[in-house]
N, C-alpha and C positions, 0 to 999 in steps of 0.2 A: 299339613295344618297351616292355614293362613295366619299371618302375624296379627296381633291385636293392634288395630290401627285406629286413629281418631275418627270419630263419627263425622260423616259429611251428609248433610240433609238440606233439601230445598225448604222444607217447613222449619219453623223455629223450634228450639228445644221445648219451649212452653207448649206449643201445639202438639208435638209428638208425645211428650210425657202425659199430657192430659188425655190423649186418645188411647195410649197403651196401658194406662193404669187408672182407668175410670173407677174401679171398685175400691181403690185404696185411698189416695189423697186427692185425686182430681187435679185441677189446675193449681199451679204454684205462682206466687207473686214475683215472677222473674221476667227479665228481658235479656237480650244479648245472645251470646253464643254458648258453646258447650263447655267452656272453661278450661281449655287445654293450656292456654297462655294468657298473659295479661291482656293482650290485644283482643283475645277471644273470650274474655271473662263473662261469666254468668252474672247479670246485674240483679241483685236482690233489691226489690223496690218496696220500701215501706209504705209508699203512697199509692200503691196499686189498688184498684177498686175492690179486689178480693179481701183486702186487709181491713179488719174491724178496728177503727181508730180508738175505740173505747177500751181496748185490751192491750196489754204490753205486747210489743212486736217480738215474735219468737224467731229471730233470724237463725239461731242455732238449729232449730227444727227444720227450717227451710233448707239450709245448707246440707244437713244430713239426709234429708229426703232426696234432694237432688243428687248427692253422691251415690246413694243406693240405686236410684233409677238409672243414672248414667251407666253405672257398672252393669246392670242387667241389660241395658240397650246394647252395650259394647260386646258383652260376652254371651248373650242369648238371642235377643230379638233381631239384631242386625246381622247375625251370623247365618250362613247357609246351613242346611241340614248336614249333619255329619261333622260340623265344625263348632258345635256349641259346647258350652262348659256347664258343669254341675259342681255341687259342693262348694259354692263360692263364699268366701269370707273376706273381710277387710278390716285392717287395723290402722288407726291414725299413727303416723310416725313423726309428723312435724306440722307445726302451724306457724305462719309468719304474717305479720302485718306490714304492708308496704304502702308508703305514701308517695304519690307521684303526680306532680302538676295539679295539686288541689283535689285529687281523687284518692280514695283509700281502698286497698285490696286485702282480702283475706285469702292467703294461699295455704291450702291443705295438701299434705302429702300422705298418701295411703299405700301400704303394702297390701296387695290383693293376692289371695291364693285360690286356686281352683284346679279342677281335674277335667280332662277331656271326658265327654259323656261315656264313651266306651270303657275308659279306665275306671270311671266312677261306678259303673254298673258291675264291672268285674270285681272290684273291691267290695262292693255291697253284697254281691252274691257269695263271695268267699266268707264274709263276716256273718251273714245271716243264713247261710245254707245249712244243710243237715249236719255237716262236719265243721260248722263255724264256731263262733264264740260260745263257750259253755261246754263244747265237746272235749273229751280228754285229749284228743289228738290235735286240737287247734293250737297252732303255734302263734301266739300273740306277738312275740317279738318279730318274727318273720313277716307277719301281716303289717306291723307298724313300719318296718323297713320298706316294704313295697309301697305302703301309703305315702311315705316321704319321697320315695323315688319317682312316683307318678305325679306328685304335687307340682303344679306350675306356679311360679311367683312373678308378679309384675309390680312395678312401682308406678303409681298414677298421681298426677297433679290435678288439683281442682282450684281454679282461680275464681274468686267472687269479688265483684265490685260492691262494696258496702257503704259507699258514699252517702246514700240516702238516709242513713241512720247513725253513722259513725259519730261518737262523742256526744250523742243526745241523751244518753241514759234511757231509762224506761219512762217514756212520755206517753200518757194516755189522754183521751178526751172524755171528760165527765159527761155522760149521757143526759144528766138532769140539767146541767148548766151550759153545756157546750164549750166549757173552758178547758184548756189543756193544763195538766198538772204533772209534775215529776215525782215518780215513785222513788222513795229511798229504799235501796236494797241493803239489808243487813247481811244476809247470806242467801245465795242462790242455791236452792236445793231441788234436784230433779227426783221425781217419784220413780220407783222401779218400773212402772208401766211406761213412763216417758222414756227412760233409758232403753228399755227393750224396743220400743217403737222406733226410736231414732238411733239405736245402736251406739249409745254413749256409754263408755266404760266407767 
């Protein structure tokens, strides 16, 4: 099994993600690199032509979509056959704001868990097979031990340059007047659908 290495591509992350995930979110308002280091940060651009200035800029959504898609690129799309992963999940373990030379960065640290494709299929067959879950002879504890033994864990960092909107609050452009105005946020609440879409706990 080849190690999980940083992505290297001639095309930009923006181009690759737009091509590989046409059916989901399409292009993202991003520039820069894959976000493995501060120098390679993914630049989230509030002023990208894709962004509707009359709406509050959803940088959290942009970051979480990028995280999801980079993980899939690393663990499935860029991997050769026989080296791909299944059952992929990720959880945020840390978030850090870093200011450096007039620029602002959002560093997210995720724990990613996954299974080799063949291990995933074996576990699935055991659980769903004729003597699987629900059968009197099915040993749930033994299956869970095997599940934990086969699970692979990775720690991944995602660096975002958030300079384009840091400290601005929720500024929108009124379509009727063309003037900018600042929205006062009393409490930011995500809908269940939004949380599910962007995997926010």
